[in-house]
C-alpha positions, -999 to 999 in steps of 0.1 A, spaced: 142 -327 -11 154 -333 25 125 -357 32 133 -377 1 170 -379 11 162 -392 46 137 -418 32 163 -430 7 190 -433 34 166 -453 56 158 -476 28 195 -482 21 202 -489 58 173 -514 60 184 -532 28 220 -534 40 209 -547 74 186 -572 58 213 -584 35 237 -588 64 212 -608 85 203 -630 55 240 -637 49 247 -643 86 217 -665 94 210 -678 60 215 -714 72 191 -711 102 157 -711 85 138 -703 118 159 -672 126 159 -662 90 121 -664 88 118 -644 121 141 -616 110 126 -615 75 92 -610 89 105 -583 112 122 -565 84 91 -567 62 71 -550 90 98 -523 93 97 -517 55 60 -514 56 62 -488 85 89 -469 66 68 -469 35 38 -455 54 60 -428 70 76 -418 37 41 -417 20 28 -395 48 59 -372 46 56 -369 9 19 -360 12 26 -334 38 54 -319 17 33 -319 -14 5 -302 3 28 -275 18 43 -269 -17 9 -265 -32 -1 -240 -4 31 -220 -10 24 -220 -47 -12 -207 -41 1 -180 -17 28 -169 -41 2 -167 -69 -21 -146 -48 7 -123 -37 18 -119 -73 -17 -111 -85 -21 -85 -57 12 -70 -65 5 -68 -102 -29 -52 -95 -11 -25 -74 15 -19 -101 -12 -16 -128 -32 8 -107 -1 29 -97 10 31 -133 -24 42 -144 -31 67 -117 -18 103 -119 -21 132 -94 -12 168 -104 -14 203 -89 -24 234 -109 -27 269 -94 -43 302 -104 -35 335 -86 -64 359 -86 -72 393 -73 -93 389 -42 -104 422 -26 -133 413 -4 -141 434 26 -114 433 53 -89 417 30 -53 430 31 -44 449 -1 -11 430 -2 -29 397 -4 -38 375 -33 -63 347 -38 -49 313 -47 -70 286 -63 -54 252 -60 -67 223 -81 -57 187 -73 -65 166 -103 -67 128 -98 -68 107 -130 -76 71 -123 -73 49 -154 -71 17 -134 -98 -9 -131 -103 -4 -94 -117 23 -72 -93 42 -50 -102 57 -16 -84 89 -5 -82 100 32 -89 137 34 -95 140 71 -59 148 82 -53 180 62 -38 164 31 -32 198 15 -5 220 32 8 254 20 41 264 35 55 299 35 91 293 24 122 308 41 153 299 21 190 305 21 211 287 -5 200 251 -4 185 254 31 148 256 31 124 260 60 89 272 67 77 305 83 42 292 86 17 268 72 -19 269 60 -41 237 60 -73 244 40 -100 218 39 -121 205 10 -158 213 15 -189 198 0 -209 229 9 -202 263 24 -223 280 51 -237 315 45 -214 343 56 -231 369 78 -200 391 86 -172 394 61 -147 411 84 -144 382 108 -157 356 84 -185 347 108 -211 323 93 -246 311 99 -241 274 103 -211 254 95 -192 244 64 -194 207 56 -159 192 50 -152 161 30 -132 135 50 -130 107 25 -132 107 -13 -134 78 -37 -119 79 -72 -140 57 -94 -123 34 -120 -116 51 -153 -124 86 -141 -108 120 -137 -119 144 -109 -106 177 -96 -105 187 -59 -105 225 -56 -91 245 -27 -90 283 -21 -68 304 3 -56 340 5 -19 346 7 4 375 13 21 388 -19 58 387 -26 63 354 -9 74 319 -21 51 291 -12 55 253 -12 23 234 -18 21 197 -8 -8 173 -13 -2 140 5 -30 115 12 -32 79 23 -49 59 -3 -60 23 -8 -74 2 -36 -108 -6 -20 -114 -34 -45 -83 -55 -36 -67 -43 -4 -83 -52 29 -62 -32 53 -56 6 54 -24 16 37 3 30 58 26 59 50 53 36 35 29 14 16 9 37 -6 10 74 4 1 96 -26 23 127 -28 26 156 -52 41 191 -46 47 224 -63 65 257 -56 49 290 -66 58 327 -61 30 351 -54 38 386 -67 19 418 -60 21 425 -97 3 394 -107 
């Protein structure tokens, strides 16, 4: 709009000046012809400039439109995938009395269920302990942690040779990255032992990205998947 306004004002100025010169030197045919030719050249140059400015502006507008359309498409894809992806926590307290286990402890199975109903695969980063189990210390609305467990997800477990100290032959194989396929539902299962008669806060938080549409890794503010749950482990359970 600014370009068009400047071009219009320049044309008005040229026309006014040409009219003034024609009126002033209208009787002098030689001067009139000279100035008429000069103004014709000026008008041609201005036309070329205006045409070039219009072309540049049009190209820029088209680029902005294409970028806006691409951004809108990416945003819509993220919204669709977010709306169609659900993460939930379910827990099961079990009696776990293996050799060397404290009689006041319980076993806790934690299932993280990821339901991906979107049309894109989603990658979850499991390398930085996404599951944390806090032992809760609370007073009124003030809540803190007396300790935290950070279990890993394993694809296979090594054979145990000594139960007391949980020594193993070989090493467990952890999973550091997991991909949720489009239109799929999978459960990630964890297991820990906990002291009875305590309140616990379970948090699953993982960086995730849509590997079909997003090029860069997501940061914490961009797409950090988060789900949490409080449970109380009683010795009577």
